[in-house]
Each structure stands twice: as C-alpha cells, then as structure tokens.
mmCIF file as gemmi writes it, N, C-alpha and C atoms, coordinates in Angstrom:
data_model
loop_
_atom_site.group_PDB
_atom_site.id
_atom_site.type_symbol
_atom_site.label_atom_id
_atom_site.label_alt_id
_atom_site.label_comp_id
_atom_site.label_asym_id
_atom_site.label_entity_id
_atom_site.label_seq_id
_atom_site.pdbx_PDB_ins_code
_atom_site.Cartn_x
_atom_site.Cartn_y
_atom_site.Cartn_z
_atom_site.occupancy
_atom_site.B_iso_or_equiv
_atom_site.pdbx_formal_charge
_atom_site.auth_seq_id
_atom_site.auth_asym_id
_atom_site.pdbx_PDB_model_num
ATOM 1 N N . MET Axp A 1 ? -20.539 2.614 20.775 1 0 ? 1 A 1
ATOM 2 C CA . MET Axp A 1 ? -19.068 2.18 20.519 1 0 ? 1 A 1
ATOM 3 C C . MET Axp A 1 ? -18.663 1.758 21.384 1 0 ? 1 A 1
ATOM 4 N N . LYS Axp A 2 ? -17.757 1.132 21.232 1 0 ? 2 A 1
ATOM 5 C CA . LYS Axp A 2 ? -17.114 0.475 21.78 1 0 ? 2 A 1
ATOM 6 C C . LYS Axp A 2 ? -15.737 1.373 22.597 1 0 ? 2 A 1
ATOM 7 N N . ASN Axp A 3 ? -15.094 0.956 23.52 1 0 ? 3 A 1
ATOM 8 C CA . ASN Axp A 3 ? -14.147 1.684 24.456 1 0 ? 3 A 1
ATOM 9 C C . ASN Axp A 3 ? -13.322 1.845 23.438 1 0 ? 3 A 1
ATOM 10 N N . PRO Axp A 4 ? -12.598 3.225 23.372 1 0 ? 4 A 1
ATOM 11 C CA . PRO Axp A 4 ? -11.72 3.156 22.07 1 0 ? 4 A 1
ATOM 12 C C . PRO Axp A 4 ? -10.061 2.683 22.38 1 0 ? 4 A 1
ATOM 13 N N . LYS Axp A 5 ? -9.78 1.945 23.726 1 0 ? 5 A 1
ATOM 14 C CA . LYS Axp A 5 ? -8.748 1.916 23.28 1 0 ? 5 A 1
ATOM 15 C C . LYS Axp A 5 ? -9.375 -0.282 23.127 1 0 ? 5 A 1
ATOM 16 N N . GLU Axp A 6 ? -10.434 -0.341 22.829 1 0 ? 6 A 1
ATOM 17 C CA . GLU Axp A 6 ? -10.761 -1.861 22.298 1 0 ? 6 A 1
ATOM 18 C C . GLU Axp A 6 ? -11.166 -1.259 20.798 1 0 ? 6 A 1
ATOM 19 N N . LEU Axp A 7 ? -11.326 -0.104 20.11 1 0 ? 7 A 1
ATOM 20 C CA . LEU Axp A 7 ? -11.453 -0.426 18.884 1 0 ? 7 A 1
ATOM 21 C C . LEU Axp A 7 ? -10.492 -0.371 17.669 1 0 ? 7 A 1
ATOM 22 N N . ASN Axp A 8 ? -11.089 -0.819 16.66 1 0 ? 8 A 1
ATOM 23 C CA . ASN Axp A 8 ? -10.135 -1.203 15.586 1 0 ? 8 A 1
ATOM 24 C C . ASN Axp A 8 ? -10.778 -0.729 14.359 1 0 ? 8 A 1
ATOM 25 N N . ALA Axp A 9 ? -10.379 -0.028 13.136 1 0 ? 9 A 1
ATOM 26 C CA . ALA Axp A 9 ? -10.972 0.345 12.367 1 0 ? 9 A 1
ATOM 27 C C . ALA Axp A 9 ? -9.97 0.022 11.059 1 0 ? 9 A 1
ATOM 28 N N . VAL Axp A 10 ? -10.536 -0.249 10.218 1 0 ? 10 A 1
ATOM 29 C CA . VAL Axp A 10 ? -9.999 -0.381 9.014 1 0 ? 10 A 1
ATOM 30 C C . VAL Axp A 10 ? -10.724 0.319 7.309 1 0 ? 10 A 1
ATOM 31 N N . ALA Axp A 11 ? -9.925 1.095 6.493 1 0 ? 11 A 1
ATOM 32 C CA . ALA Axp A 11 ? -10.996 1.805 5.46 1 0 ? 11 A 1
ATOM 33 C C . ALA Axp A 11 ? -10.671 1.294 4.368 1 0 ? 11 A 1
ATOM 34 N N . VAL Axp A 12 ? -11.153 1.057 3.366 1 0 ? 12 A 1
ATOM 35 C CA . VAL Axp A 12 ? -11.583 0.37 1.964 1 0 ? 12 A 1
ATOM 36 C C . VAL Axp A 12 ? -12.054 1.575 1.168 1 0 ? 12 A 1
ATOM 37 N N . GLU Axp A 13 ? -11.492 1.192 0.164 1 0 ? 13 A 1
ATOM 38 C CA . GLU Axp A 13 ? -11.484 2.512 -1.524 1 0 ? 13 A 1
ATOM 39 C C . GLU Axp A 13 ? -11.864 1.711 -2.304 1 0 ? 13 A 1
ATOM 40 N N . TYR Axp A 14 ? -12.839 2.198 -2.878 1 0 ? 14 A 1
ATOM 41 C CA . TYR Axp A 14 ? -12.979 1.671 -4.382 1 0 ? 14 A 1
ATOM 42 C C . TYR Axp A 14 ? -13.768 2.045 -5.218 1 0 ? 14 A 1
ATOM 43 N N . GLY Axp A 15 ? -13.49 2.314 -6.354 1 0 ? 15 A 1
ATOM 44 C CA . GLY Axp A 15 ? -13.765 3.243 -7.584 1 0 ? 15 A 1
ATOM 45 C C . GLY Axp A 15 ? -12.384 3.665 -8.519 1 0 ? 15 A 1
ATOM 46 N N . ARG Axp A 16 ? -11.852 4.107 -8.071 1 0 ? 16 A 1
ATOM 47 C CA . ARG Axp A 16 ? -10.484 4.861 -8.826 1 0 ? 16 A 1
ATOM 48 C C . ARG Axp A 16 ? -9.649 3.64 -9.08 1 0 ? 16 A 1
ATOM 49 N N . THR Axp A 17 ? -9.729 2.268 -8.652 1 0 ? 17 A 1
ATOM 50 C CA . THR Axp A 17 ? -9.219 0.939 -9.836 1 0 ? 17 A 1
ATOM 51 C C . THR Axp A 17 ? -10.512 -0.196 -9.97 1 0 ? 17 A 1
ATOM 52 N N . SER Axp A 18 ? -9.862 -1.187 -9.995 1 0 ? 18 A 1
ATOM 53 C CA . SER Axp A 18 ? -10.648 -2.196 -10.405 1 0 ? 18 A 1
ATOM 54 C C . SER Axp A 18 ? -11.053 -3.077 -9.18 1 0 ? 18 A 1
ATOM 55 N N . THR Axp A 19 ? -10.031 -2.863 -8.213 1 0 ? 19 A 1
ATOM 56 C CA . THR Axp A 19 ? -10.402 -3.769 -7.053 1 0 ? 19 A 1
ATOM 57 C C . THR Axp A 19 ? -10.328 -2.84 -5.847 1 0 ? 19 A 1
ATOM 58 N N . PRO Axp A 20 ? -10.969 -3.359 -4.807 1 0 ? 20 A 1
ATOM 59 C CA . PRO Axp A 20 ? -11.146 -2.508 -3.385 1 0 ? 20 A 1
ATOM 60 C C . PRO Axp A 20 ? -9.597 -2.438 -2.906 1 0 ? 20 A 1
ATOM 61 N N . SER Axp A 21 ? -9.212 -0.947 -2.431 1 0 ? 21 A 1
ATOM 62 C CA . SER Axp A 21 ? -7.898 -1.635 -1.66 1 0 ? 21 A 1
ATOM 63 C C . SER Axp A 21 ? -8.116 -1.002 0.071 1 0 ? 21 A 1
ATOM 64 N N . VAL Axp A 22 ? -7.039 -1.101 1.093 1 0 ? 22 A 1
ATOM 65 C CA . VAL Axp A 22 ? -7.025 -0.329 2.389 1 0 ? 22 A 1
ATOM 66 C C . VAL Axp A 22 ? -6.142 0.399 1.949 1 0 ? 22 A 1
ATOM 67 N N . ILE Axp A 23 ? -7.12 2.047 2.287 1 0 ? 23 A 1
ATOM 68 C CA . ILE Axp A 23 ? -6.437 2.729 1.878 1 0 ? 23 A 1
ATOM 69 C C . ILE Axp A 23 ? -6.202 3.53 3.578 1 0 ? 23 A 1
ATOM 70 N N . ALA Axp A 24 ? -6.609 2.838 4.844 1 0 ? 24 A 1
ATOM 71 C CA . ALA Axp A 24 ? -5.907 2.902 6.569 1 0 ? 24 A 1
ATOM 72 C C . ALA Axp A 24 ? -6.502 2.44 7.53 1 0 ? 24 A 1
ATOM 73 N N . LYS Axp A 25 ? -5.62 2.081 7.693 1 0 ? 25 A 1
ATOM 74 C CA . LYS Axp A 25 ? -6.501 1.076 9.392 1 0 ? 25 A 1
ATOM 75 C C . LYS Axp A 25 ? -5.91 1.781 10.902 1 0 ? 25 A 1
ATOM 76 N N . GLY Axp A 26 ? -6.754 1.624 11.681 1 0 ? 26 A 1
ATOM 77 C CA . GLY Axp A 26 ? -5.775 2.155 13.104 1 0 ? 26 A 1
ATOM 78 C C . GLY Axp A 26 ? -6.598 1.183 14.05 1 0 ? 26 A 1
ATOM 79 N N . GLU Axp A 27 ? -6.004 1.558 15.138 1 0 ? 27 A 1
ATOM 80 C CA . GLU Axp A 27 ? -6.016 1.366 16.405 1 0 ? 27 A 1
ATOM 81 C C . GLU Axp A 27 ? -6.256 2.182 17.803 1 0 ? 27 A 1
ATOM 82 N N . GLY Axp A 28 ? -7.745 2.023 18.771 1 0 ? 28 A 1
ATOM 83 C CA . GLY Axp A 28 ? -7.252 3.097 19.394 1 0 ? 28 A 1
ATOM 84 C C . GLY Axp A 28 ? -8.209 3.86 19.58 1 0 ? 28 A 1
ATOM 85 N N . GLU Axp A 29 ? -7.398 5.338 19.69 1 0 ? 29 A 1
ATOM 86 C CA . GLU Axp A 29 ? -7.618 6.582 19.5 1 0 ? 29 A 1
ATOM 87 C C . GLU Axp A 29 ? -8.006 6.89 18.108 1 0 ? 29 A 1
ATOM 88 N N . THR Axp A 30 ? -6.285 6.225 16.958 1 0 ? 30 A 1
ATOM 89 C CA . THR Axp A 30 ? -6.355 6.449 15.696 1 0 ? 30 A 1
ATOM 90 C C . THR Axp A 30 ? -7.86 5.885 14.891 1 0 ? 30 A 1
ATOM 91 N N . ALA Axp A 31 ? -8.369 4.314 15.54 1 0 ? 31 A 1
ATOM 92 C CA . ALA Axp A 31 ? -9.5 3.93 14.985 1 0 ? 31 A 1
ATOM 93 C C . ALA Axp A 31 ? -10.975 4.81 15.34 1 0 ? 31 A 1
ATOM 94 N N . ARG Axp A 32 ? -10.806 5.563 16.642 1 0 ? 32 A 1
ATOM 95 C CA . ARG Axp A 32 ? -12.394 6.316 17.017 1 0 ? 32 A 1
ATOM 96 C C . ARG Axp A 32 ? -12.029 7.751 16.282 1 0 ? 32 A 1
ATOM 97 N N . ALA Axp A 33 ? -10.719 8.321 15.898 1 0 ? 33 A 1
ATOM 98 C CA . ALA Axp A 33 ? -10.556 9.592 15.193 1 0 ? 33 A 1
ATOM 99 C C . ALA Axp A 33 ? -11.159 9.011 13.464 1 0 ? 33 A 1
ATOM 100 N N . MET Axp A 34 ? -10.628 7.914 12.908 1 0 ? 34 A 1
ATOM 101 C CA . MET Axp A 34 ? -11.286 7.464 11.583 1 0 ? 34 A 1
ATOM 102 C C . MET Axp A 34 ? -12.772 7.55 11.831 1 0 ? 34 A 1
ATOM 103 N N . VAL Axp A 35 ? -13.456 7.066 12.858 1 0 ? 35 A 1
ATOM 104 C CA . VAL Axp A 35 ? -14.613 6.661 12.441 1 0 ? 35 A 1
ATOM 105 C C . VAL Axp A 35 ? -15.202 8.248 13.03 1 0 ? 35 A 1
ATOM 106 N N . GLU Axp A 36 ? -14.683 8.754 13.586 1 0 ? 36 A 1
ATOM 107 C CA . GLU Axp A 36 ? -15.386 9.919 13.686 1 0 ? 36 A 1
ATOM 108 C C . GLU Axp A 36 ? -15.14 10.87 12.475 1 0 ? 36 A 1
ATOM 109 N N . ARG Axp A 37 ? -14.422 10.717 11.875 1 0 ? 37 A 1
ATOM 110 C CA . ARG Axp A 37 ? -14.471 11.166 10.736 1 0 ? 37 A 1
ATOM 111 C C . ARG Axp A 37 ? -14.966 10.701 9.512 1 0 ? 37 A 1
ATOM 112 N N . ALA Axp A 38 ? -15.171 9.822 9.503 1 0 ? 38 A 1
ATOM 113 C CA . ALA Axp A 38 ? -16.383 8.72 8.246 1 0 ? 38 A 1
ATOM 114 C C . ALA Axp A 38 ? -17.364 9.495 8.531 1 0 ? 38 A 1
ATOM 115 N N . PHE Axp A 39 ? -17.325 9.86 9.997 1 0 ? 39 A 1
ATOM 116 C CA . PHE Axp A 39 ? -19.202 9.851 9.912 1 0 ? 39 A 1
ATOM 117 C C . PHE Axp A 39 ? -19.163 11.489 9.673 1 0 ? 39 A 1
ATOM 118 N N . ASP Axp A 40 ? -18.123 12.197 10.048 1 0 ? 40 A 1
ATOM 119 C CA . ASP Axp A 40 ? -18.26 13.729 9.599 1 0 ? 40 A 1
ATOM 120 C C . ASP Axp A 40 ? -18.766 14.216 8.389 1 0 ? 40 A 1
ATOM 121 N N . LEU Axp A 41 ? -17.823 12.969 7.02 1 0 ? 41 A 1
ATOM 122 C CA . LEU Axp A 41 ? -17.56 13.376 5.995 1 0 ? 41 A 1
ATOM 123 C C . LEU Axp A 41 ? -19.079 12.24 5.107 1 0 ? 41 A 1
ATOM 124 N N . ASP Axp A 42 ? -19.77 11.741 6.126 1 0 ? 42 A 1
ATOM 125 C CA . ASP Axp A 42 ? -21.117 11.085 5.906 1 0 ? 42 A 1
ATOM 126 C C . ASP Axp A 42 ? -20.789 9.988 5 1 0 ? 42 A 1
ATOM 127 N N . LEU Axp A 43 ? -19.683 9.148 5.468 1 0 ? 43 A 1
ATOM 128 C CA . LEU Axp A 43 ? -19.244 7.974 4.799 1 0 ? 43 A 1
ATOM 129 C C . LEU Axp A 43 ? -19.831 6.866 5.697 1 0 ? 43 A 1
ATOM 130 N N . PRO Axp A 44 ? -20.264 6.104 4.757 1 0 ? 44 A 1
ATOM 131 C CA . PRO Axp A 44 ? -20.552 4.303 5.893 1 0 ? 44 A 1
ATOM 132 C C . PRO Axp A 44 ? -19.657 3.855 6.512 1 0 ? 44 A 1
ATOM 133 N N . VAL Axp A 45 ? -20.453 3.535 7.434 1 0 ? 45 A 1
ATOM 134 C CA . VAL Axp A 45 ? -18.777 3.253 9.09 1 0 ? 45 A 1
ATOM 135 C C . VAL Axp A 45 ? -20.221 1.786 9.172 1 0 ? 45 A 1
ATOM 136 N N . ILE Axp A 46 ? -19.746 0.344 8.527 1 0 ? 46 A 1
ATOM 137 C CA . ILE Axp A 46 ? -19.786 -1.085 8.847 1 0 ? 46 A 1
ATOM 138 C C . ILE Axp A 46 ? -19.122 -1.577 9.736 1 0 ? 46 A 1
ATOM 139 N N . GLU Axp A 47 ? -20.146 -1.981 11.065 1 0 ? 47 A 1
ATOM 140 C CA . GLU Axp A 47 ? -19.097 -2.761 12.919 1 0 ? 47 A 1
ATOM 141 C C . GLU Axp A 47 ? -18.887 -4.472 11.88 1 0 ? 47 A 1
ATOM 142 N N . ASP Axp A 48 ? -18.092 -5.224 11.412 1 0 ? 48 A 1
ATOM 143 C CA . ASP Axp A 48 ? -17.941 -6.315 11.27 1 0 ? 48 A 1
ATOM 144 C C . ASP Axp A 48 ? -16.893 -6.902 11.743 1 0 ? 48 A 1
ATOM 145 N N . GLU Axp A 49 ? -16.422 -7.234 13.004 1 0 ? 49 A 1
ATOM 146 C CA . GLU Axp A 49 ? -15.073 -7.683 13.395 1 0 ? 49 A 1
ATOM 147 C C . GLU Axp A 49 ? -14.33 -8.736 13.108 1 0 ? 49 A 1
ATOM 148 N N . THR Axp A 50 ? -15.007 -9.257 12.609 1 0 ? 50 A 1
ATOM 149 C CA . THR Axp A 50 ? -14.185 -10.584 11.509 1 0 ? 50 A 1
ATOM 150 C C . THR Axp A 50 ? -13.794 -10.239 10.453 1 0 ? 50 A 1
ATOM 151 N N . LEU Axp A 51 ? -14.53 -9.093 9.344 1 0 ? 51 A 1
ATOM 152 C CA . LEU Axp A 51 ? -13.996 -8.244 8.383 1 0 ? 51 A 1
ATOM 153 C C . LEU Axp A 51 ? -12.697 -7.736 8.526 1 0 ? 51 A 1
ATOM 154 N N . GLN Axp A 52 ? -12.818 -6.528 9.647 1 0 ? 52 A 1
ATOM 155 C CA . GLN Axp A 52 ? -11.973 -5.483 9.972 1 0 ? 52 A 1
ATOM 156 C C . GLN Axp A 52 ? -10.617 -6.403 10.401 1 0 ? 52 A 1
ATOM 157 N N . ARG Axp A 53 ? -11.166 -7.681 11.329 1 0 ? 53 A 1
ATOM 158 C CA . ARG Axp A 53 ? -9.833 -8.138 12.151 1 0 ? 53 A 1
ATOM 159 C C . ARG Axp A 53 ? -8.267 -9.121 10.587 1 0 ? 53 A 1
ATOM 160 N N . LEU Axp A 54 ? -9.42 -9.692 9.078 1 0 ? 54 A 1
ATOM 161 C CA . LEU Axp A 54 ? -9.272 -9.96 8.356 1 0 ? 54 A 1
ATOM 162 C C . LEU Axp A 54 ? -8.445 -8.801 7.325 1 0 ? 54 A 1
ATOM 163 N N . LEU Axp A 55 ? -8.853 -7.812 7.206 1 0 ? 55 A 1
ATOM 164 C CA . LEU Axp A 55 ? -8.567 -6.603 6.642 1 0 ? 55 A 1
ATOM 165 C C . LEU Axp A 55 ? -7.202 -6.154 7.113 1 0 ? 55 A 1
ATOM 166 N N . SER Axp A 56 ? -7.559 -5.678 9.007 1 0 ? 56 A 1
ATOM 167 C CA . SER Axp A 56 ? -5.916 -5.339 9.191 1 0 ? 56 A 1
ATOM 168 C C . SER Axp A 56 ? -4.909 -5.814 8.529 1 0 ? 56 A 1
ATOM 169 N N . GLU Axp A 57 ? -4.587 -7.092 8.8 1 0 ? 57 A 1
ATOM 170 C CA . GLU Axp A 57 ? -3.64 -8.078 7.867 1 0 ? 57 A 1
ATOM 171 C C . GLU Axp A 57 ? -3.622 -7.591 6.88 1 0 ? 57 A 1
ATOM 172 N N . VAL Axp A 58 ? -3.923 -6.482 5.877 1 0 ? 58 A 1
ATOM 173 C CA . VAL Axp A 58 ? -3.297 -6.356 4.704 1 0 ? 58 A 1
ATOM 174 C C . VAL Axp A 58 ? -2.997 -5.259 4.711 1 0 ? 58 A 1
ATOM 175 N N . GLU Axp A 59 ? -1.734 -4.515 4.335 1 0 ? 59 A 1
ATOM 176 C CA . GLU Axp A 59 ? -0.849 -3.794 4.184 1 0 ? 59 A 1
ATOM 177 C C . GLU Axp A 59 ? -1.436 -2.213 3.569 1 0 ? 59 A 1
ATOM 178 N N . ILE Axp A 60 ? -1.214 -1.062 4.303 1 0 ? 60 A 1
ATOM 179 C CA . ILE Axp A 60 ? -2.168 0.536 3.642 1 0 ? 60 A 1
ATOM 180 C C . ILE Axp A 60 ? -1.407 0.442 2.134 1 0 ? 60 A 1
ATOM 181 N N . GLY Axp A 61 ? -2.361 0.398 0.735 1 0 ? 61 A 1
ATOM 182 C CA . GLY Axp A 61 ? -2.146 0.76 -0.452 1 0 ? 61 A 1
ATOM 183 C C . GLY Axp A 61 ? -1.867 -0.609 -0.841 1 0 ? 61 A 1
ATOM 184 N N . GLU Axp A 62 ? -2.65 -1.653 -0.603 1 0 ? 62 A 1
ATOM 185 C CA . GLU Axp A 62 ? -2.642 -3.1 -1.306 1 0 ? 62 A 1
ATOM 186 C C . GLU Axp A 62 ? -4.074 -3.36 -1.142 1 0 ? 62 A 1
ATOM 187 N N . GLU Axp A 63 ? -4.405 -4.165 -2.307 1 0 ? 63 A 1
ATOM 188 C CA . GLU Axp A 63 ? -5.5 -4.845 -2.798 1 0 ? 63 A 1
ATOM 189 C C . GLU Axp A 63 ? -6.436 -6.146 -2.004 1 0 ? 63 A 1
ATOM 190 N N . VAL Axp A 64 ? -7.505 -5.75 -1.596 1 0 ? 64 A 1
ATOM 191 C CA . VAL Axp A 64 ? -7.702 -7.027 -0.555 1 0 ? 64 A 1
ATOM 192 C C . VAL Axp A 64 ? -8.175 -7.895 -1.82 1 0 ? 64 A 1
ATOM 193 N N . PRO Axp A 65 ? -7.369 -8.753 -0.641 1 0 ? 65 A 1
ATOM 194 C CA . PRO Axp A 65 ? -7.381 -10.266 -1.498 1 0 ? 65 A 1
ATOM 195 C C . PRO Axp A 65 ? -8.349 -11.14 -1.874 1 0 ? 65 A 1
ATOM 196 N N . GLU Axp A 66 ? -8.272 -11.818 -2.976 1 0 ? 66 A 1
ATOM 197 C CA . GLU Axp A 66 ? -9.437 -12.481 -3.6 1 0 ? 66 A 1
ATOM 198 C C . GLU Axp A 66 ? -10.08 -13.018 -2.425 1 0 ? 66 A 1
ATOM 199 N N . SER Axp A 67 ? -9.244 -13.708 -1.58 1 0 ? 67 A 1
ATOM 200 C CA . SER Axp A 67 ? -10.513 -14.618 -0.37 1 0 ? 67 A 1
ATOM 201 C C . SER Axp A 67 ? -11.459 -13.753 0.102 1 0 ? 67 A 1
ATOM 202 N N . LEU Axp A 68 ? -11.406 -11.853 0.278 1 0 ? 68 A 1
ATOM 203 C CA . LEU Axp A 68 ? -12.22 -11.218 1.041 1 0 ? 68 A 1
ATOM 204 C C . LEU Axp A 68 ? -13.155 -11.087 0.432 1 0 ? 68 A 1
ATOM 205 N N . TYR Axp A 69 ? -13.123 -11.15 -1.424 1 0 ? 69 A 1
ATOM 206 C CA . TYR Axp A 69 ? -13.633 -10.33 -2.173 1 0 ? 69 A 1
ATOM 207 C C . TYR Axp A 69 ? -14.896 -10.696 -1.593 1 0 ? 69 A 1
ATOM 208 N N . ARG Axp A 70 ? -15.791 -11.628 -1.828 1 0 ? 70 A 1
ATOM 209 C CA . ARG Axp A 70 ? -17.069 -11.811 -1.746 1 0 ? 70 A 1
ATOM 210 C C . ARG Axp A 70 ? -17.745 -11.29 -0.039 1 0 ? 70 A 1
ATOM 211 N N . SER Axp A 71 ? -16.73 -11.072 0.97 1 0 ? 71 A 1
ATOM 212 C CA . SER Axp A 71 ? -17.311 -10.342 2.062 1 0 ? 71 A 1
ATOM 213 C C . SER Axp A 71 ? -17.366 -8.919 1.372 1 0 ? 71 A 1
ATOM 214 N N . VAL Axp A 72 ? -16.164 -8.404 1.286 1 0 ? 72 A 1
ATOM 215 C CA . VAL Axp A 72 ? -16.058 -7.205 0.671 1 0 ? 72 A 1
ATOM 216 C C . VAL Axp A 72 ? -17.343 -6.722 -0.505 1 0 ? 72 A 1
ATOM 217 N N . ALA Axp A 73 ? -17.53 -7.819 -0.956 1 0 ? 73 A 1
ATOM 218 C CA . ALA Axp A 73 ? -18.792 -6.9 -1.774 1 0 ? 73 A 1
ATOM 219 C C . ALA Axp A 73 ? -19.907 -6.997 -1.682 1 0 ? 73 A 1
ATOM 220 N N . VAL Axp A 74 ? -20.257 -7.677 -0.315 1 0 ? 74 A 1
ATOM 221 C CA . VAL Axp A 74 ? -21.827 -7.454 0.351 1 0 ? 74 A 1
ATOM 222 C C . VAL Axp A 74 ? -21.757 -6.461 0.882 1 0 ? 74 A 1
ATOM 223 N N . VAL Axp A 75 ? -20.695 -5.293 1.678 1 0 ? 75 A 1
ATOM 224 C CA . VAL Axp A 75 ? -20.495 -4.476 2.162 1 0 ? 75 A 1
ATOM 225 C C . VAL Axp A 75 ? -20.469 -3.114 0.968 1 0 ? 75 A 1
ATOM 226 N N . LEU Axp A 76 ? -19.97 -3.466 0.176 1 0 ? 76 A 1
ATOM 227 C CA . LEU Axp A 76 ? -19.941 -2.185 -1.105 1 0 ? 76 A 1
ATOM 228 C C . LEU Axp A 76 ? -21.286 -2.275 -1.951 1 0 ? 76 A 1
ATOM 229 N N . SER Axp A 77 ? -21.914 -3.779 -2.038 1 0 ? 77 A 1
ATOM 230 C CA . SER Axp A 77 ? -22.985 -3.634 -2.704 1 0 ? 77 A 1
ATOM 231 C C . SER Axp A 77 ? -24.186 -2.844 -1.215 1 0 ? 77 A 1
ATOM 232 N N . TRP Axp A 78 ? -23.722 -2.958 -0.059 1 0 ? 78 A 1
ATOM 233 C CA . TRP Axp A 78 ? -24.815 -2.388 0.655 1 0 ? 78 A 1
ATOM 234 C C . TRP Axp A 78 ? -24.611 -0.742 0.507 1 0 ? 78 A 1
ATOM 235 N N . VAL Axp A 79 ? -23.522 -0.36 0.776 1 0 ? 79 A 1
ATOM 236 C CA . VAL Axp A 79 ? -23.237 0.858 0.588 1 0 ? 79 A 1
ATOM 237 C C . VAL Axp A 79 ? -23.401 1.397 -0.624 1 0 ? 79 A 1
ATOM 238 N N . PHE Axp A 80 ? -23.518 0.646 -1.824 1 0 ? 80 A 1
ATOM 239 C CA . PHE Axp A 80 ? -24.17 1.637 -3.316 1 0 ? 80 A 1
ATOM 240 C C . PHE Axp A 80 ? -25.715 1.711 -2.939 1 0 ? 80 A 1
ATOM 241 N N . TRP Axp A 81 ? -26.242 0.649 -2.281 1 0 ? 81 A 1
ATOM 242 C CA . TRP Axp A 81 ? -27.587 0.831 -2.77 1 0 ? 81 A 1
ATOM 243 C C . TRP Axp A 81 ? -28.342 1.771 -1.515 1 0 ? 81 A 1
ATOM 244 N N . LEU Axp A 82 ? -27.349 2.018 -0.414 1 0 ? 82 A 1
ATOM 245 C CA . LEU Axp A 82 ? -27.793 3.457 0.578 1 0 ? 82 A 1
ATOM 246 C C . LEU Axp A 82 ? -27.45 4.211 -0.327 1 0 ? 82 A 1
ATOM 247 N N . ARG Axp A 83 ? -26.654 4.502 -1.055 1 0 ? 83 A 1
ATOM 248 C CA . ARG Axp A 83 ? -26.749 5.62 -1.628 1 0 ? 83 A 1
ATOM 249 C C . ARG Axp A 83 ? -27.037 6.236 -2.875 1 0 ? 83 A 1
ATOM 250 N N . GLY Axp A 84 ? -28.245 5.057 -3.26 1 0 ? 84 A 1
ATOM 251 C CA . GLY Axp A 84 ? -28.419 4.976 -4.347 1 0 ? 84 A 1
ATOM 252 C C . GLY Axp A 84 ? -27.904 5.063 -5.801 1 0 ? 84 A 1
ATOM 253 N N . ASP Axp A 85 ? -26.238 4.38 -5.795 1 0 ? 85 A 1
ATOM 254 C CA . ASP Axp A 85 ? -25.42 4.356 -7.007 1 0 ? 85 A 1
ATOM 255 C C . ASP Axp A 85 ? -25.579 3.116 -6.994 1 0 ? 85 A 1
ATOM 256 N N . ARG Axp A 86 ? -25.1 2.937 -8.55 1 0 ? 86 A 1
ATOM 257 C CA . ARG Axp A 86 ? -25.01 1.474 -9.449 1 0 ? 86 A 1
ATOM 258 C C . ARG Axp A 86 ? -23.393 1.312 -9.35 1 0 ? 86 A 1
ATOM 259 N N . PRO Axp A 87 ? -23.137 0.665 -9.551 1 0 ? 87 A 1
ATOM 260 C CA . PRO Axp A 87 ? -21.558 -0.074 -9.064 1 0 ? 87 A 1
ATOM 261 C C . PRO Axp A 87 ? -20.783 -0.176 -11.187 1 0 ? 87 A 1
ATOM 262 N N . SER Axp A 88 ? -20.089 0.688 -10.998 1 0 ? 88 A 1
ATOM 263 C CA . SER Axp A 88 ? -19.999 1.092 -12.551 1 0 ? 88 A 1
ATOM 264 C C . SER Axp A 88 ? -18.887 -0.596 -13.098 1 0 ? 88 A 1
C-alpha cells in the first residue's frame, strides 16, 4: 500500500439505483481508513489511479458520469465475477 499521505480513495455503489454513484471519497488518512474498512467488510478494493482521479471529481451522492460508464462497468463486472453474482 502507498504511503498514507499519498493515498486517495473513492467508493462507488451500484445496485440501489440504476446507475453507479460515488458514496465516499478521501485523501491521506481518510483514504487509508476507507481501504482498511473495505478490507474488514470483505469488499473489493481496486487500484486504478486514473479512474480514481476521474471519479474524485464527482461529488459524493452523484451518479458516475456517462463518460466513465465503460471503465466503471469493467470494474463492476470483475467484482460480480469475483463474487459469483450476475448483474440484475
């Protein structure tokens, strides 16, 4: 894991609405805590600095912009595959 001062994180939720949304984001110690909590909850953590940087521009509670659908869909399909789920 990166030095906590350099760490950035964005949490995306999909399933409650028809489009993925940003539900949390943080830098430094907040990002480290987000990643640790995700590990504690057995949630997938993906390291993609470019996608993280783009998603960090989205406000918490807002939907992921259409321009990022393909990138987020790739991540979500990987998450579904890991869990053995199928998207609804």
